[in-house]
PLY file of the C-alpha trace (Angstrom):
ply
format ascii 1.0
element vertex 329
property float x
property float y
property float z
element edge 328
property int vertex1
property int vertex2
end_header
-12.14 6.80 15.44
-15.30 8.21 13.86
-14.41 9.71 10.49
-16.41 11.08 7.56
-14.59 10.74 4.25
-15.03 12.85 1.12
-16.86 10.00 -0.66
-19.39 9.79 2.17
-19.98 13.55 1.95
-20.41 13.37 -1.83
-22.83 10.45 -1.50
-24.96 12.18 1.12
-25.02 15.49 -0.75
-25.55 13.89 -4.16
-28.44 11.73 -2.91
-30.21 14.76 -1.48
-29.69 16.82 -4.66
-30.92 13.98 -6.91
-34.12 13.57 -4.89
-34.73 17.32 -4.83
-34.31 17.58 -8.61
-36.59 14.59 -9.19
-39.23 16.15 -6.93
-38.99 19.52 -8.66
-39.48 17.76 -12.02
-42.64 16.15 -10.64
-41.39 12.61 -11.22
-43.11 9.59 -9.71
-40.97 7.46 -7.38
-38.61 10.43 -7.07
-36.72 8.86 -4.13
-35.31 6.24 -6.52
-33.13 8.98 -8.07
-31.25 9.06 -4.77
-30.75 5.28 -4.83
-29.29 5.47 -8.34
-26.94 8.26 -7.25
-25.71 6.19 -4.27
-24.97 3.24 -6.56
-23.17 5.34 -9.19
-20.78 7.25 -6.91
-17.55 5.22 -6.94
-14.02 5.55 -5.57
-12.60 6.91 -8.86
-13.84 8.98 -11.81
-13.42 6.19 -14.34
-15.26 3.68 -12.18
-18.06 6.20 -11.69
-18.42 6.70 -15.47
-18.41 2.95 -16.12
-20.88 2.27 -13.32
-23.20 5.04 -14.56
-23.12 3.83 -18.16
-23.66 0.20 -17.15
-26.63 1.08 -14.95
-28.20 3.34 -17.55
-27.93 0.71 -20.29
-29.17 -2.05 -17.98
-32.20 0.05 -17.01
-33.09 0.66 -20.66
-32.88 -3.09 -21.35
-35.01 -3.78 -18.27
-37.69 -1.35 -19.48
-37.79 -3.00 -22.90
-38.18 -6.51 -21.44
-40.73 -5.31 -18.86
-42.83 -3.52 -21.46
-42.97 -6.55 -23.75
-43.62 -9.20 -21.10
-46.00 -7.25 -18.90
-48.02 -6.10 -21.91
-48.17 -9.42 -23.77
-48.41 -11.79 -20.78
-49.66 -10.17 -17.57
-48.83 -8.00 -14.60
-48.06 -10.92 -12.31
-45.22 -11.72 -9.86
-44.31 -14.81 -11.91
-43.74 -12.55 -14.91
-41.23 -10.56 -12.83
-39.32 -13.81 -12.32
-39.50 -14.51 -16.05
-38.17 -11.02 -16.83
-35.23 -11.57 -14.48
-34.53 -14.97 -16.03
-34.03 -13.24 -19.38
-32.68 -9.92 -18.17
-29.84 -11.08 -15.88
-28.11 -13.31 -18.52
-28.46 -10.42 -21.00
-26.66 -7.98 -18.69
-23.94 -10.55 -17.98
-23.45 -11.13 -21.72
-23.19 -7.37 -22.31
-20.93 -6.93 -19.26
-23.32 -4.46 -17.62
-24.37 -6.70 -14.74
-23.53 -3.90 -12.26
-26.91 -2.46 -13.26
-29.00 -5.44 -12.10
-29.95 -3.95 -8.73
-30.87 -0.54 -10.17
-32.83 -2.14 -13.00
-34.76 -4.34 -10.57
-36.09 -1.16 -8.95
-37.26 0.09 -12.37
-38.92 -3.28 -13.13
-40.84 -3.08 -9.85
-41.91 0.50 -10.65
-43.38 -0.69 -13.95
-45.04 -3.66 -12.27
-46.57 -1.47 -9.56
-48.07 0.91 -12.13
-50.29 -1.84 -13.55
-50.10 -0.26 -16.98
-47.24 0.62 -19.31
-47.55 4.07 -20.85
-45.21 6.37 -22.74
-45.31 8.90 -19.89
-44.35 6.16 -17.40
-41.36 5.08 -19.50
-40.32 8.72 -19.89
-40.64 9.20 -16.12
-38.33 6.24 -15.46
-35.82 7.37 -18.09
-35.61 10.87 -16.60
-35.35 9.33 -13.12
-32.34 7.31 -14.23
-30.79 10.32 -15.99
-31.13 12.49 -12.87
-29.57 9.87 -10.58
-26.71 9.11 -12.96
-26.12 12.76 -13.87
-25.88 13.94 -10.28
-23.47 11.08 -9.44
-21.21 12.02 -12.34
-21.18 15.68 -11.33
-20.42 14.83 -7.70
-17.55 12.60 -8.78
-15.87 15.34 -10.80
-14.03 16.31 -7.62
-11.35 13.95 -6.43
-8.76 15.12 -3.87
-5.14 15.13 -5.05
-3.04 12.23 -3.75
0.27 13.56 -5.06
1.58 14.57 -1.61
0.80 11.11 -0.28
2.56 9.50 -3.23
5.70 11.56 -2.64
5.51 10.72 1.08
5.42 7.01 0.19
8.38 7.56 -2.14
10.42 9.23 0.60
9.66 6.55 3.18
10.42 3.69 0.80
13.73 5.26 -0.22
14.64 5.74 3.45
13.94 2.08 4.14
15.96 1.00 1.10
18.88 3.00 2.42
18.56 1.39 5.87
18.45 -2.12 4.39
21.48 -1.49 2.19
23.40 -0.16 5.20
22.56 -3.39 7.04
24.10 -5.27 4.08
27.20 -3.09 4.43
27.57 -4.04 8.10
27.17 -7.71 7.24
29.93 -7.48 4.64
32.38 -5.51 6.78
32.27 -7.31 10.10
29.56 -9.98 9.91
27.25 -7.79 12.01
23.92 -9.58 12.65
22.40 -6.95 14.97
19.86 -5.63 12.40
16.28 -6.57 13.37
14.95 -6.51 9.78
11.88 -4.38 10.57
12.34 -2.36 7.36
11.63 -5.49 5.28
8.04 -6.00 6.44
7.41 -2.25 6.55
8.67 -1.72 2.99
6.57 -4.60 1.63
3.48 -3.01 3.19
4.39 0.48 1.94
4.88 -0.76 -1.63
1.44 -2.40 -1.70
-0.25 0.71 -0.29
1.63 3.02 -2.64
0.82 0.96 -5.76
-2.86 0.87 -4.80
-2.96 4.64 -4.30
-1.05 5.30 -7.54
-3.43 3.07 -9.50
-6.38 4.95 -8.03
-4.74 8.17 -9.22
-4.65 6.77 -12.78
-8.37 5.98 -12.53
-9.08 9.63 -11.70
-7.60 10.94 -14.98
-9.55 10.24 -18.16
-6.78 11.27 -20.55
-3.96 9.46 -18.78
-3.55 5.76 -19.50
-0.45 5.25 -17.38
0.95 6.80 -14.24
4.64 7.37 -13.60
4.13 7.02 -9.86
2.63 3.58 -10.37
5.54 2.52 -12.59
7.96 3.95 -10.05
6.52 1.83 -7.24
6.47 -1.23 -9.52
10.15 -0.61 -10.23
10.86 -0.32 -6.50
8.93 -3.53 -5.91
11.17 -5.39 -8.37
14.23 -3.89 -6.71
12.85 -4.99 -3.35
12.58 -8.56 -4.64
16.28 -8.40 -5.46
17.06 -7.07 -1.99
15.12 -9.96 -0.45
17.21 -12.36 -2.53
20.57 -10.89 -1.53
19.93 -10.76 2.23
20.23 -14.54 2.83
23.12 -14.60 0.38
25.05 -11.97 2.36
24.28 -13.41 5.79
25.60 -16.82 4.74
28.98 -15.64 3.44
31.38 -17.81 5.46
34.35 -15.42 5.63
35.02 -11.68 5.58
37.57 -11.21 2.81
39.27 -8.13 1.33
36.72 -7.98 -1.49
33.93 -7.83 1.12
35.14 -4.45 2.37
35.57 -3.06 -1.14
32.06 -4.09 -2.14
30.74 -2.78 1.19
32.20 0.66 0.34
30.37 0.58 -3.00
27.03 -0.40 -1.44
27.46 2.19 1.32
27.89 4.89 -1.32
24.76 3.57 -3.00
22.83 3.53 0.30
23.73 7.13 1.04
22.49 8.21 -2.36
19.04 6.65 -2.53
17.59 10.08 -3.17
15.94 12.05 -6.01
18.74 12.05 -8.58
19.14 9.76 -11.57
22.80 8.71 -11.67
22.28 4.94 -11.79
24.39 4.67 -14.94
27.41 5.99 -13.02
27.04 3.24 -10.43
26.72 0.63 -13.16
30.06 1.80 -14.56
31.62 1.71 -11.08
30.32 -1.80 -10.59
31.79 -2.89 -13.91
35.16 -1.43 -12.93
34.91 -3.15 -9.57
34.28 -6.50 -11.22
37.35 -6.05 -13.46
39.42 -5.10 -10.41
38.34 -8.27 -8.58
39.31 -10.39 -11.59
42.86 -9.06 -11.32
43.24 -9.96 -7.64
44.97 -13.10 -6.36
43.05 -16.36 -6.53
41.46 -17.64 -3.30
43.73 -19.82 -1.17
41.15 -21.70 0.90
37.74 -23.22 0.32
36.06 -20.69 2.61
37.69 -17.80 0.74
36.57 -19.33 -2.57
32.96 -19.67 -1.37
33.00 -16.12 0.01
34.27 -14.63 -3.24
31.78 -16.67 -5.27
28.96 -15.31 -3.08
30.28 -11.76 -3.50
30.30 -12.20 -7.28
26.69 -13.33 -7.16
25.89 -10.33 -4.97
27.45 -8.01 -7.57
25.29 -9.55 -10.31
22.18 -8.93 -8.21
23.24 -5.32 -7.57
23.72 -4.90 -11.31
20.12 -6.05 -11.90
19.01 -3.69 -9.13
20.67 -0.71 -10.84
19.45 -1.60 -14.33
15.87 -1.57 -13.07
16.31 2.02 -11.94
18.19 3.05 -15.07
15.33 1.75 -17.28
12.73 3.79 -15.36
11.85 6.96 -17.24
11.31 9.12 -14.18
8.82 10.93 -12.00
7.38 14.44 -12.48
9.91 17.05 -11.42
7.49 19.51 -9.84
4.52 18.94 -7.62
2.80 21.33 -5.23
5.59 23.90 -5.54
8.13 21.24 -4.61
10.97 20.11 -6.85
11.35 16.37 -7.22
14.05 14.87 -9.44
14.40 11.26 -10.48
15.24 8.65 -7.84
18.70 7.24 -8.04
18.76 3.57 -7.18
0 1
1 2
2 3
3 4
4 5
5 6
6 7
7 8
8 9
9 10
10 11
11 12
12 13
13 14
14 15
15 16
16 17
17 18
18 19
19 20
20 21
21 22
22 23
23 24
24 25
25 26
26 27
27 28
28 29
29 30
30 31
31 32
32 33
33 34
34 35
35 36
36 37
37 38
38 39
39 40
40 41
41 42
42 43
43 44
44 45
45 46
46 47
47 48
48 49
49 50
50 51
51 52
52 53
53 54
54 55
55 56
56 57
57 58
58 59
59 60
60 61
61 62
62 63
63 64
64 65
65 66
66 67
67 68
68 69
69 70
70 71
71 72
72 73
73 74
74 75
75 76
76 77
77 78
78 79
79 80
80 81
81 82
82 83
83 84
84 85
85 86
86 87
87 88
88 89
89 90
90 91
91 92
92 93
93 94
94 95
95 96
96 97
97 98
98 99
99 100
100 101
101 102
102 103
103 104
104 105
105 106
106 107
107 108
108 109
109 110
110 111
111 112
112 113
113 114
114 115
115 116
116 117
117 118
118 119
119 120
120 121
121 122
122 123
123 124
124 125
125 126
126 127
127 128
128 129
129 130
130 131
131 132
132 133
133 134
134 135
135 136
136 137
137 138
138 139
139 140
140 141
141 142
142 143
143 144
144 145
145 146
146 147
147 148
148 149
149 150
150 151
151 152
152 153
153 154
154 155
155 156
156 157
157 158
158 159
159 160
160 161
161 162
162 163
163 164
164 165
165 166
166 167
167 168
168 169
169 170
170 171
171 172
172 173
173 174
174 175
175 176
176 177
177 178
178 179
179 180
180 181
181 182
182 183
183 184
184 185
185 186
186 187
187 188
188 189
189 190
190 191
191 192
192 193
193 194
194 195
195 196
196 197
197 198
198 199
199 200
200 201
201 202
202 203
203 204
204 205
205 206
206 207
207 208
208 209
209 210
210 211
211 212
212 213
213 214
214 215
215 216
216 217
217 218
218 219
219 220
220 221
221 222
222 223
223 224
224 225
225 226
226 227
227 228
228 229
229 230
230 231
231 232
232 233
233 234
234 235
235 236
236 237
237 238
238 239
239 240
240 241
241 242
242 243
243 244
244 245
245 246
246 247
247 248
248 249
249 250
250 251
251 252
252 253
253 254
254 255
255 256
256 257
257 258
258 259
259 260
260 261
261 262
262 263
263 264
264 265
265 266
266 267
267 268
268 269
269 270
270 271
271 272
272 273
273 274
274 275
275 276
276 277
277 278
278 279
279 280
280 281
281 282
282 283
283 284
284 285
285 286
286 287
287 288
288 289
289 290
290 291
291 292
292 293
293 294
294 295
295 296
296 297
297 298
298 299
299 300
300 301
301 302
302 303
303 304
304 305
305 306
306 307
307 308
308 309
309 310
310 311
311 312
312 313
313 314
314 315
315 316
316 317
317 318
318 319
319 320
320 321
321 322
322 323
323 324
324 325
325 326
326 327
327 328
């Protein structure tokens, strides 16, 4: 489907504005201001600032090298190669190699002039400033992704609940009817959500960390635990009394994967459950022993699962006139 994104619109508009400004200022090679704008508009505000600074600094270095070598050697194509031989390693050393393409345009401008003058250097400097400045202004607007982040949160929590309910069915009656589609879907959702949350961090200059990103990282670690317990549960040889008791606990957990932070309560319940199991009769058969050992391991994994949530400091409570409390488990 043909689609025009906000970045495409900003690039098209910014390029036109940069060229218009450069023309109004009477600059030579005014169209190059549009090229600089295109190169400086990035997917996030921080990346745009870094790209702009790198290109501006690289262009200044290029003008210094070009002035010295063209003036003291000659205006010759071989000298352009010599400039690049010195210039490119310099930009790499200074970590501003993103500006190589933009700077190459400036070098060619200086070469084409046949003579280095103060007015020419000023023209190129203003040209760079216009292109970079317009790009920075255009990138001040970034659409909010908060609704998308909360949508990811809701869908991931729904999938977690579905997976835990499948575990409950395994424990109660050895039900293998679950198709496991939530596993692949959740893995994909977590990757998409983390990427979007990280981009949100990059769009805020005064925010070094993002709670949404940490939330999805926490869910990812919980998901790793879920992936570990699934083969454990499906290979339990016998449905024992403890299986049903633990199934009740996990069912309660599955029904409460929602925006409330009561993980500590479930940790206490799990501790009580473990003490209760210790007081029960010892297993009478090998199969019962193996089943109870597997259930104990499952409880330890669920404890790690809950501690991950308990250690998470929480998401914002309000967003877009919508109340969101902390996720439970």
